N, C-alpha and C positions, 0 to 999 in steps of 0.2 A: 831300213826307208823302207817308208809302207806309203802308199798309192789312196788316197778315199774316193773315190767314186760312186754313183748310182748305179744301184742293181739292177742292171736289165736281163731278160728273158735267156739267153743265153749262160747267165751267171748261176742258175735256178740248181741244174744236180751241182754245183760244186757245194752254194749254200746249204744247200737239202743237207747233203754227205758230211758238212761242218755241223748242222742241226746233230743228227744222225750221232754222231762222233764227241759230241759236248754234254749230249742230253741221253735219260734213261729211251732205251729203245721202245718204250711205250707210249713217246713224250705226245703223240696225234691222238691217243686217245682223251686227252687233258680235255677237260669243261670248256678251257679257254679257248680250243683249236675247234669248237664249235661256234664260238662266232667269228669263227674263219671263215669258215665253210659257205664256198660259195659265193665270198667275193674278192674282189681285188684288191694285193696290197699300196698303199696309196705314192704311189710312185714321184719322184722327189726325193723321202725322206726310208724309205727301202736304200741301205745302205752295205755296200762294202770295203776292208780294209785289204790288196795286195800287198806283197811282200817280193823282193825283189826279182822273185822266180815268178810271180806273175802270178801266184798261187794268194785263193781267195785265205785269210788268217785270221779275217773275226767279220762278223754281217750285223747288220740290228733290221727289224722291218714294222713296219707299225700295217693298223688296219682299221677300218674306218668301222664305228660301232654307232649304236643309241643309249644313253645313258639318261633313264628321266622324259624321255621326251628330244635330246639336247644330241649335237654329236659331239662323240670324243674320239679321240684318236688310241687306238687298242697298242702299248706298244708289247715289241718281243715277238719272237725271242733275239737276244741277242746273244750270242753264243761269240768266244774269242777262243783259235783255236789252242790248244793244253799246251803246248813250248811253246810261245809268243803271253799265256796267262803271269799276273800280275807286272806286265810291263806298263798300265792302263790304257791299253786300246780298247777297253771298254767303257770305261770313264768318257776316251776322245769322244768315242760313238754316239753315246748317249750326252753329251753336252752339243755336241754337233746338231746331231738328228732335234734338236727338243731347239733348239735354234731357227732351223729352218723350218720347223713347224711351227714355231712365232712368227717367223716371216711370212707364210703362208697362211697366215690369219687365224689357224687351230687356237682354241682358247682352252684347250681341254683335255689332259692325257693319263690314261688311265693303265692299270697292268697286275698281273697275277704273277707275285713273286717273292723274291726274299725281304721283307720287310730292312733290316740293317744295309743292306748295300745300297736298295733304291732310298732309301731316311736320307745319304748321302747328295741326293740329286734334287733336295725338295722335295719329294715326296712325303704324305703322312698317308694313315689310313682312316680309309673313311665306314666308320660303322655304319650295318645297314643297309647297303648300297643294295642294290640285282643292276642287274645288266642284263637286259631286253634286246634284241636280235629275233625277230618274228622266225618261225614260229611259236618256242618254247620261252620264260624266263629263265635266264640261269643265274644261281649265285655265285657272287665270287669275291674274291677280297680287291679293294679296289684303293689305291692310290690313289690322294688327289696334288695335284703339283700347287707348292704354296706361294700366294702372294709373294714373300721374300722372296723369292728366286724368278718372278715377275711373268713367268710364265700362263699361268691359271688365278680367276679370280675366284673360290670356293662357291660352289651355290648348295645349298642344301634342301 
């Protein structure tokens, strides 16, 4: 049994340890992390799943950024502890958090990540996109949440 909870500041060390376990040691050197520098995550969309022992077993975060002058959510990272991978927990976090984003009025969600995984949630690649957060533009792979899923109306 898992409990879905909003991430709190007290969860940060445990969530960061999960991300360190699930991703390469140099994860914070990636360009997507530059978009997050000095920007607080979006409250209410950063979620954790706790197991029966009250340990964080999965987590997802969102950050506010701008693309083409439009406010956009940057999704990620999303991670599931290796002992719980394959149970659908990442998909559950994706669906739950995207639904909450919609309820909060967010129209756009982007990410840098694995196309085969995220396409099953309705994301598609947007070619030629640049993510911009002052002071430096950073090139990104961007997926646009499809109209089919009802969370995003593409603007080109």
